[in-house]
VOGU-3710 file (C-alpha; in Angstrom, 3 decimals, decimal comma):
1> marggrlgrf> -55,148/-62,638/-66,400  -54,492/-65,699/-64,500  -51,106/-65,978/-66,263  -50,170/-62,616/-65,558  -50,985/-62,956/-61,803  -48,656/-66,140/-61,685  -45,857/-64,017/-63,356  -46,364/-61,394/-60,524  -46,190/-63,788/-57,998  -43,179/-65,410/-59,372
11> algclcclvl> -41,349/-61,787/-59,635  -42,227/-61,226/-55,932  -40,768/-64,532/-54,853  -37,684/-63,680/-56,697  -37,399/-60,488/-54,870  -37,967/-61,960/-51,467  -35,214/-64,422/-52,555  -32,902/-61,491/-53,356  -33,680/-59,871/-50,007  -32,957/-62,954/-48,093
21> atggpggrgg> -29,723/-63,119/-49,997  -28,693/-59,676/-49,061  -29,066/-60,547/-45,288  -32,531/-58,717/-44,971  -33,280/-55,217/-44,673  -30,871/-54,342/-41,838  -28,090/-56,330/-43,424  -24,700/-55,003/-44,599  -24,244/-55,853/-48,316  -25,791/-58,437/-50,144
31> vsgegevamp> -25,067/-58,707/-53,775  -26,762/-60,562/-56,496  -24,945/-61,233/-59,684  -21,782/-59,344/-60,790  -22,840/-55,950/-59,362  -21,385/-54,419/-56,119  -22,702/-51,261/-53,856  -20,153/-49,602/-51,641  -21,478/-47,196/-48,734  -19,718/-45,752/-45,604
41> evvevemgkt> -21,106/-47,385/-42,336  -22,234/-44,200/-40,607  -22,796/-40,513/-41,848  -22,779/-37,671/-39,335  -24,718/-34,435/-39,863  -25,380/-31,458/-37,409  -29,146/-30,655/-37,091  -30,244/-28,261/-39,754  -27,277/-28,844/-41,985  -27,438/-31,028/-45,313
51> alipcqfslp> -26,425/-34,737/-45,197  -24,893/-36,492/-48,032  -25,224/-40,306/-48,211  -22,877/-41,700/-50,867  -23,651/-44,687/-52,967  -21,165/-46,246/-55,258  -21,310/-49,328/-57,476  -19,687/-50,913/-60,147  -21,271/-52,537/-63,481  -20,360/-55,536/-65,383
61> engsyayihw> -18,552/-54,882/-68,634  -20,724/-53,331/-71,317  -23,513/-53,338/-68,643  -25,828/-50,531/-67,053  -28,146/-49,914/-64,232  -31,961/-50,064/-64,822  -32,918/-47,992/-61,522  -31,622/-46,677/-58,258  -34,014/-46,949/-54,985  -33,441/-45,355/-51,695
71> hsfdktqrkl> -34,847/-46,890/-48,899  -35,041/-45,755/-44,919  -35,352/-48,573/-42,354  -36,628/-47,453/-39,104  -36,711/-50,244/-36,421  -38,705/-53,011/-38,545  -40,137/-51,069/-41,286  -38,344/-50,584/-44,604  -39,989/-47,807/-46,656  -39,262/-46,708/-50,365
81> iismirdreq> -38,405/-42,708/-50,012  -37,217/-41,851/-53,664  -36,001/-43,564/-56,812  -34,298/-42,790/-60,080  -35,364/-44,679/-63,099  -33,792/-44,101/-66,549  -32,337/-41,038/-65,232  -35,750/-39,740/-63,759  -36,150/-38,932/-60,102  -39,337/-40,104/-58,390
91> ntdpklkdrl> -40,081/-39,019/-55,060  -42,478/-41,490/-53,217  -42,610/-39,917/-49,608  -44,632/-36,625/-49,773  -43,325/-35,379/-46,274  -39,713/-35,698/-47,622  -40,401/-34,219/-50,955  -38,830/-30,998/-50,567  -35,742/-32,094/-48,577  -34,803/-35,205/-50,613
101> silanfslei> -32,685/-35,427/-53,768  -30,450/-37,877/-55,741  -27,368/-36,278/-56,955  -25,686/-36,920/-60,332  -23,447/-39,499/-58,608  -26,252/-41,304/-57,112  -25,727/-39,972/-53,387  -28,843/-39,134/-51,253  -29,120/-35,453/-50,439  -31,061/-34,769/-47,120
111> rqaalqdakv> -31,468/-31,080/-46,702  -32,104/-29,363/-43,233  -31,449/-32,447/-41,487  -33,844/-33,187/-38,467  -33,520/-35,368/-35,585  -36,449/-37,780/-37,345  -33,838/-38,359/-40,288  -31,468/-40,399/-37,935  -32,226/-43,731/-39,414  -30,638/-46,574/-41,499
121> yicqvglgsa> -30,698/-45,675/-45,238  -30,437/-48,484/-48,057  -29,229/-47,746/-51,573  -30,514/-50,461/-54,202  -29,290/-50,699/-57,448  -31,008/-52,593/-60,503  -28,400/-53,792/-62,799  -30,836/-55,413/-65,546  -29,826/-58,864/-66,452  -26,917/-58,861/-64,007
131> gvaenrttlr> -29,177/-58,739/-61,094  -29,784/-56,309/-57,945  -27,329/-55,046/-55,561  -27,799/-52,904/-52,489  -25,959/-51,523/-49,120  -26,856/-49,311/-46,280  -25,526/-46,400/-44,165  -26,636/-45,232/-40,567  -27,278/-41,543/-40,390  -26,525/-39,898/-37,203
141> vskapeppvi> -28,006/-36,527/-36,442  -26,293/-34,311/-33,584  -26,892/-30,782/-32,152  -24,503/-28,652/-29,839  -26,044/-27,578/-26,524  -26,537/-23,679/-25,809  -24,002/-22,104/-23,263  -24,527/-23,401/-19,997  -26,263/-21,222/-17,445  -25,501/-20,776/-13,761
151> qktdtgitas> -28,193/-20,234/-11,060  -26,289/-19,987/-7,977  -27,708/-19,441/-4,384  -28,854/-16,021/-3,876  -28,763/-16,144/-0,167  -25,592/-16,360/1,774  -24,243/-19,879/2,550  -23,305/-20,410/6,219  -19,857/-21,792/6,820  -20,258/-25,214/8,305
161> dsekyeiakc> -18,176/-28,441/9,119  -21,180/-30,903/9,000  -24,019/-29,503/6,898  -23,901/-29,626/2,891  -25,527/-26,327/1,322  -26,601/-26,062/-2,277  -24,073/-24,104/-4,146  -25,322/-23,545/-7,392  -27,290/-25,289/-10,637  -25,699/-25,852/-14,038
171> isrnsypast> -28,311/-26,169/-16,920  -27,440/-26,983/-20,639  -30,401/-26,905/-22,847  -31,254/-28,417/-26,358  -28,578/-30,768/-27,162  -28,455/-34,009/-28,917  -27,594/-36,541/-27,859  -27,716/-35,634/-24,321  -24,548/-33,811/-22,853  -22,787/-34,239/-19,456
181> itwykdeepl> -21,831/-31,740/-16,870  -18,694/-31,885/-14,514  -18,262/-29,131/-11,858  -14,932/-27,324/-11,162  -13,377/-25,422/-8,219  -10,334/-23,452/-8,700  -9,907/-25,362/-11,968  -9,953/-28,814/-10,151  -12,916/-31,204/-11,062  -15,286/-31,982/-8,157
191> tengkdieir> -16,538/-35,476/-7,851  -19,242/-36,765/-5,470  -17,620/-38,453/-2,499  -20,527/-39,026/-0,198  -18,969/-36,700/2,401  -18,790/-32,882/1,665  -19,594/-32,873/-2,050  -22,815/-34,243/-3,619  -23,688/-33,725/-7,470  -27,396/-34,288/-8,572
201> pmhimessgl> -27,505/-34,882/-12,311  -31,037/-34,480/-14,159  -31,946/-35,271/-17,865  -35,014/-33,771/-19,483  -36,185/-34,607/-23,058  -37,903/-31,721/-24,699  -41,035/-32,007/-26,743  -38,635/-31,249/-29,824  -36,626/-34,385/-29,013  -33,550/-32,356/-27,810
211> ytvqstllaq> -32,134/-32,729/-24,280  -31,909/-30,312/-21,198  -29,371/-31,360/-18,711  -29,308/-30,108/-15,324  -26,795/-30,675/-12,492  -27,022/-29,483/-8,864  -24,062/-28,913/-6,526  -24,066/-29,313/-2,885  -21,277/-29,126/-0,557  -19,982/-28,152/2,860
221> vtkddrhavf> -18,125/-24,715/2,813  -15,730/-22,980/5,189  -14,431/-19,548/5,389  -11,596/-20,391/3,179  -13,942/-20,885/0,271  -14,967/-17,168/0,166  -12,343/-16,580/-2,563  -13,026/-19,949/-4,359  -13,840/-19,836/-8,009  -16,347/-22,235/-9,628
231> hcqvdyslmg> -17,678/-23,096/-13,069  -19,143/-26,173/-14,890  -18,124/-27,811/-18,024  -20,521/-29,277/-20,539  -19,127/-32,164/-22,609  -21,061/-33,275/-25,627  -20,835/-35,045/-29,183  -21,004/-33,163/-32,557  -20,888/-34,959/-35,761  -19,065/-37,760/-33,928
241> akqtivsknf> -16,478/-35,483/-32,392  -16,233/-34,664/-28,741  -16,642/-31,007/-27,668  -16,807/-29,113/-24,549  -18,203/-25,540/-23,514  -17,696/-23,922/-20,157  -19,766/-21,577/-17,761  -18,783/-18,208/-16,484  -16,768/-18,203/-13,394  -18,587/-17,387/-10,312
251> tinihypsee> -17,805/-17,069/-6,447  -20,252/-17,568/-3,500  -21,378/-15,623/-0,638  -20,274/-17,214/2,535  -21,454/-16,308/5,810  -19,041/-16,602/8,657  -18,680/-14,768/12,086  -15,821/-12,143/12,786  -12,724/-13,165/14,223  -10,479/-10,109/13,764
261> isfvinasrp> -10,926/-6,391/13,769  -8,814/-3,604/12,433  -8,979/0,136/13,303  -6,865/2,675/11,264  -6,839/6,490/10,366  -6,604/7,302/6,668  -5,427/10,866/5,868  -3,851/12,500/2,822  -0,554/13,000/4,486  1,275/10,981/7,345
271> vvkegdsvtl> 1,284/13,599/9,842  -2,089/15,247/10,485  -2,605/19,088/10,732  -5,291/21,351/11,608  -7,758/21,881/8,669  -7,197/18,278/7,181  -9,892/15,785/6,558  -9,381/12,413/8,183  -11,222/9,046/7,927  -11,454/6,609/10,839
281> hckadgnppp> -11,885/3,197/9,209  -12,931/0,064/11,484  -13,371/-3,254/9,608  -13,955/-6,720/10,841  -13,223/-9,829/8,919  -16,795/-11,317/9,250  -19,431/-11,848/6,500  -22,053/-10,206/6,529  -20,365/-7,083/7,944  -21,305/-6,706/11,572
291> eytlvklqdg> -22,946/-3,672/13,278  -20,133/-0,916/13,966  -19,998/1,631/16,974  -17,514/4,392/16,922  -16,999/6,460/20,021  -14,229/8,955/21,400  -12,907/8,403/24,839  -13,248/11,760/26,546  -12,432/11,944/30,450  -13,177/8,409/30,922
301> eeeplsdvsg> -16,614/8,503/29,020  -17,585/7,512/25,903  -18,842/10,142/23,291  -20,564/8,305/20,167  -19,609/9,450/16,790  -22,411/10,657/14,044  -22,595/9,638/10,224  -20,886/6,435/10,790  -21,360/4,055/7,732  -20,024/0,782/7,244
311> gkvvlrdvdr> -17,470/1,259/9,878  -16,215/4,505/8,454  -16,596/8,177/9,622  -15,059/11,384/8,022  -13,899/14,099/10,296  -13,369/17,031/8,117  -11,448/20,178/8,979  -10,238/18,658/12,074  -8,600/20,903/15,015  -6,536/20,283/18,118
321> nqsgsylckv> -9,647/19,576/20,010  -10,262/16,350/18,037  -7,125/14,915/19,243  -7,450/11,635/21,585  -8,411/8,185/21,517  -11,166/6,524/19,521  -12,725/3,207/20,173  -14,595/0,938/17,451  -16,674/-2,063/18,957  -18,241/-4,732/16,786
331> ldlqsfaeln> -21,112/-6,775/17,653  -21,269/-10,096/15,480  -25,216/-11,205/14,840  -23,842/-14,834/14,164  -21,848/-15,617/17,270  -22,903/-12,712/19,532  -19,338/-12,012/20,091  -18,152/-8,372/20,644  -14,604/-7,270/19,338  -13,060/-3,983/20,264
341> asvnlfvnyl> -10,280/-1,966/18,859  -8,723/1,646/19,469  -6,532/4,206/17,681  -4,971/7,494/18,802  -5,375/10,666/16,711  -3,146/13,653/17,189  -3,589/16,814/15,290  -0,869/19,224/14,985  -1,516/22,859/15,235  0,247/26,260/14,905
351> dvptvrivav> -1,301/29,290/15,979  -1,099/32,624/14,252  2,217/34,327/15,956  1,743/37,582/18,030  4,384/40,388/17,610  5,235/42,826/20,282  7,440/45,983/19,539  9,328/47,733/22,235  11,276/50,827/21,697  14,308/51,265/24,038
361> daekqqrkht> 15,792/55,015/24,205  19,599/54,613/23,208  20,328/57,256/25,989  18,243/56,477/28,943  17,664/52,706/28,164  14,094/53,145/29,008  11,261/51,101/27,354  8,792/53,534/25,546  5,646/52,694/23,813  6,379/55,302/20,827
371> prdgdtlllt> 9,458/54,479/18,797  11,500/57,571/17,938  14,392/58,383/15,544  17,509/56,894/17,048  15,918/54,610/19,189  16,478/50,691/19,400  13,476/48,784/18,452  12,983/44,965/19,676  10,291/43,119/17,695  9,318/39,849/19,451
381> cnttssgpve> 7,378/36,910/17,711  5,708/34,563/19,745  3,357/31,401/18,991  1,831/28,422/20,459  2,269/25,124/18,666  2,299/21,264/19,032  6,113/20,813/18,136  9,197/22,727/17,332  8,977/25,797/15,250  11,296/27,944/13,170
391> fqwekkgegi> 11,171/31,536/12,747  11,785/33,934/9,784  11,771/37,670/9,676  11,021/39,293/6,317  10,841/42,718/4,992  9,696/43,366/1,391  9,937/39,515/0,729  13,511/39,529/1,932  14,636/37,465/4,818  16,457/39,537/7,365
401> stdhllkltk> 16,270/37,197/10,661  15,821/33,553/11,768  15,388/34,416/15,433  12,047/35,077/17,102  13,745/38,479/18,436  14,469/41,034/15,685  16,692/44,001/16,794  16,740/47,318/15,086  19,181/49,882/16,308  19,358/53,594/15,859
411> vtyqdmgeyt> 16,145/53,465/13,839  15,352/56,122/11,306  12,480/56,566/9,028  14,145/54,572/6,448  13,245/51,717/8,735  9,770/52,430/8,708  7,443/49,588/6,928  5,920/46,199/7,349  7,799/43,473/8,912  6,541/39,716/8,485
421> crvtmpevpg> 7,030/37,028/11,331  6,956/33,545/9,615  6,544/30,588/11,618  6,852/27,075/10,199  6,976/23,534/11,710  9,552/21,534/10,025  8,077/18,104/11,151  4,848/19,023/9,648  5,117/20,155/5,874  2,572/22,731/4,846
431> lsrskvasvv> 2,023/24,162/8,336  2,889/27,823/8,291  1,504/30,829/9,973  2,555/34,387/9,595  1,930/37,936/11,202  2,772/41,390/9,687  3,634/44,107/12,095  3,986/47,929/10,910  6,884/49,735/12,171  6,261/53,498/12,494
441> ihskpklttp> 9,172/55,892/13,605  8,004/58,999/15,149  10,443/62,237/15,054  10,393/65,851/14,141  10,003/66,542/10,589  12,753/65,523/8,233  13,712/67,910/5,432  13,410/66,441/2,004  14,006/69,815/-0,045  17,443/69,942/-1,575
451> egvvyvkege> 19,630/72,611/-0,448  20,880/75,086/-2,927  20,331/78,554/-4,651  17,297/79,582/-6,458  18,030/81,935/-9,177  15,384/84,527/-9,680  14,308/87,514/-11,860  13,099/90,620/-9,954  9,216/91,291/-10,367  8,809/87,512/-11,579
461> vlnltcsvfs> 6,192/85,037/-9,629  8,156/82,566/-7,889  6,758/79,112/-6,897  8,471/77,543/-3,879  7,941/73,856/-2,307  8,929/72,792/1,148  8,845/69,167/1,397  9,311/67,257/4,825  8,857/63,641/6,005  6,869/63,214/9,042
471> vqkpkffwsa> 4,432/60,621/10,559  2,458/63,233/12,395  0,920/65,860/9,843  3,032/68,741/10,336  2,261/72,465/10,234  4,046/74,772/7,760  5,342/78,383/8,402  6,683/80,645/5,778  8,562/83,865/6,772  7,317/85,791/3,777
481> knvtshplss> 4,270/88,022/3,764  1,921/88,485/1,011  2,036/84,969/-0,507  -0,412/82,650/-2,298  -0,530/79,350/-0,541  -1,580/76,145/-2,339  -3,464/73,093/-0,862  -1,110/70,941/1,204  -0,231/67,424/-0,359  0,490/64,450/1,492
491> rnhqhnstis> 1,141/60,925/0,670  2,865/58,103/2,547  4,050/60,492/5,307  5,469/62,784/2,696  4,166/66,326/2,896  4,583/69,290/0,643  3,924/72,860/1,007  3,840/75,350/-2,017  3,631/79,136/-2,228  3,765/81,654/-4,995
501> iqvteailas> 5,407/85,025/-4,303  6,492/87,947/-6,302  10,358/88,665/-6,274  11,121/91,979/-4,568  14,481/93,583/-3,369  13,409/92,875/0,215  12,799/89,325/-0,531  16,160/89,082/-2,526  17,894/90,596/0,517  16,340/88,449/3,421
511> gincsaenkl> 15,450/85,162/1,516  12,616/83,051/2,449  12,438/80,862/5,433  10,228/77,704/5,688  9,497/75,770/8,948  7,621/72,353/9,559  6,525/71,705/12,889  4,961/68,633/14,721  4,604/67,315/18,466  8,345/66,271/18,574
521> gttehqfmle> 10,089/69,259/17,020  10,439/71,742/14,308  12,630/71,696/11,090  13,655/74,789/9,182  14,912/75,414/5,607  16,263/78,650/4,032  15,800/79,431/0,454  18,676/81,306/-0,831  17,572/83,710/-3,648  19,934/85,115/-5,991
531> lrpaatkpgv> 19,444/87,359/-9,043  19,741/85,717/-12,416  22,508/87,402/-14,426  21,158/89,726/-17,428  23,091/87,518/-20,143  22,447/83,714/-19,712  24,235/81,336/-21,549  23,114/77,498/-22,318  23,063/75,813/-18,976  22,154/78,764/-16,719
541> pdsdemlkpk> 19,020/77,938/-14,836  15,919/80,318/-15,006  13,374/81,106/-12,580  11,697/77,904/-13,086  14,389/75,857/-12,049  14,148/76,474/-8,187  17,419/74,820/-6,764  20,976/74,758/-7,850  24,116/73,726/-6,111  25,424/76,867/-4,156
551> esngviivav> 29,032/77,654/-5,364  31,733/78,116/-2,924  33,413/81,557/-2,197  36,783/79,834/-2,507  36,053/78,629/-5,927  35,049/82,166/-7,146  38,115/83,721/-5,738  40,108/81,400/-7,566  38,343/81,865/-10,857  38,814/85,611/-10,638
561> ivcimvvsil> 42,658/85,182/-9,994  43,058/83,063/-12,870  41,018/85,505/-14,984  43,403/88,368/-13,840  46,460/86,408/-14,657  45,090/85,388/-18,188  44,430/89,217/-18,851  47,755/90,144/-17,851  49,591/87,564/-20,110  47,404/88,802/-23,036
571> gavlyflhkk> 48,512/92,427/-22,253  52,316/91,341/-22,245  51,813/89,535/-25,594  50,193/92,487/-27,043  52,747/94,821/-26,111  55,501/92,621/-27,381  53,988/92,348/-30,665  53,531/95,932/-30,766  57,306/96,762/-30,322  58,245/94,222/-32,875
581> gklacgrsgk> 55,969/95,988/-35,369  54,002/92,775/-36,166  50,744/94,180/-35,129  48,875/96,331/-37,857  46,917/99,323/-36,605  43,612/100,892/-38,132  42,603/104,277/-38,496  40,591/104,228/-35,527  43,734/103,428/-33,301  42,149/100,462/-32,008
591> qeitrpdahk> 44,032/96,936/-32,157  41,840/93,709/-32,930  42,838/90,255/-32,459  39,573/88,809/-33,336  37,739/85,790/-34,818  35,947/85,985/-38,004  32,342/85,967/-36,197  33,308/88,238/-33,355  31,614/91,658/-32,895  33,104/94,748/-34,369
601> deivvevksd> 33,262/96,699/-31,043  34,942/93,841/-29,131  38,683/92,640/-28,854  38,416/88,981/-28,645  41,425/86,932/-27,473  41,327/82,952/-27,752  43,206/81,190/-25,283  43,491/77,471/-25,772  43,720/75,203/-22,824  44,928/71,620/-22,458
611> kapeeagllq> 43,782/71,187/-19,122  41,651/68,288/-17,893  37,761/69,044/-17,953  38,039/68,997/-14,056  40,743/71,775/-13,861  39,126/73,545/-16,781  35,807/73,748/-14,840  37,487/76,139/-12,391  37,255/78,788/-14,917  33,925/80,426/-14,181
621> gangekkstg> 32,350/83,829/-14,580  32,195/86,371/-11,947  28,784/85,533/-11,298  29,803/82,062/-10,127  28,558/80,008/-13,020  30,163/76,703/-14,281  31,014/76,608/-18,173  29,537/73,825/-19,752  31,656/70,987/-21,062  31,672/72,360/-24,758
631> dqgeeyinlr> 32,932/75,683/-23,243  35,996/74,212/-21,116  38,196/73,483/-24,077  38,397/77,104/-25,036  38,174/80,682/-23,373  36,865/83,713/-25,085  37,647/86,938/-23,047  35,916/90,374/-24,319  37,975/93,359/-23,723  35,803/96,237/-24,065
641> n> 36,899/99,767/-24,671
//
């Protein structure tokens, strides 16, 4: 036992000599024997990630290692944490058991690196008979901070040339090592100068070992700083590299008194007219906004406007009475100064025109209230407006005059209707007014029944209609007795009276007279009745066709003369043929020149005419009826025995 104790003390003394030979626990490299260990001086790792500390060594020729020992050195304490002996890993630190490993290349692996892992690590290699060699590496653990948070002053900052106010705080949390903060204004860095800028930094170590860094910016501000943009920048180190992160931009609320004031009119168009909506907007350049008072100046007095909000008031559906001067008054609560501004509002207007109709007698040149047939009408259009106007007279949508006076000469019932006077203001787009005037022409009834002959048949019942145009409802009178009167029909001043009567010899002889009467006179119409021929050809009107154009007596005479001449010529031709013996005679002693479809008891002579249809139209029957177009090319004359 004593001998064994002496051997142990000897081995311990050798180990101490080895440690001293390597320069101590914190030394960089001592080598004993022929072995040599190579390690980096520093290894960087991000907190929570895996750290790898390499350990490389060379062996003598035909040599091998006996063990690998990994030690941690913290301040003055050297501690064995893990070993590998004969390819077997032995973990001697229970706290690090789940996070430490020796890899196949003898590197030390530390998983989920924490701040406590930031130490010096020593790799010791036992080389058997060649001795012992070791080296060391410093492990550094870092963590990036969270994005910076800005806490700016909620209340307004008063503009001042002498006093500094707190602008904002910039806070950067949970970094390692501690970060630094720099302030920027309009992208220019701010530094404390002892005058108008002051920066107060603060470092706080949390219980986790991480740092929270805070910087407070104080400065003197002016009115010009109301648009300045501020932010802070955090500089930190991560795994040996310099990194930065910036905050969001922000502006500050600066309080300053009003110096200028503006008062404007906002409208949908440059020129305001009645019916538009107008906004009066008063704005001062102070902050916070001052109190606004809007009034209308009326006869030297101030009439306050209601519903004023933030210096604005909306006037809806404005009219001409709202034209005038408006005043905006501002009282600044910081400087107690009063500012004023005024604006003039002019509302254009155009009244609905009035139309006056005057009738002038064409003969007496006297003005009358009731227009009559043949008079001259003067339609005058007048209006009131805020500016020059243009007139346009229209009838049925078509323009007929551009003067305010419309003159209609020798009017008839055809001039009746609605006339529109349209007035516009060229200087005010969209402003237009119009007035419709109805023109009524008074006269005695105007006959609208067509002239002509009514062909009838004795004994039949005949319907006759008398039509007139009259503004006043007329009275109808018929000359015939024993008639059946139908209800009077009227539409648009057109009046119709219809009767039913049986045709007699007396009616045929006298005809029927219709008269229409109103307060201005009477109009008569004579219905000419003629007996319808017994044998009618196509185109001859029956009793249902009431009116046909009346034939002229001269035309009838000409037609009779032509017929006589044709018969004479035909008689001469027949006599000539009989003398020449070219006309065969039958038993009956009658001679026929006939068409195959002629009647046996008729002698038909065909006479072809090359006359134009207009000339052939003169060939008519004795009863005055015209031949149809198809009958004018040929004439068939029946010569009866």
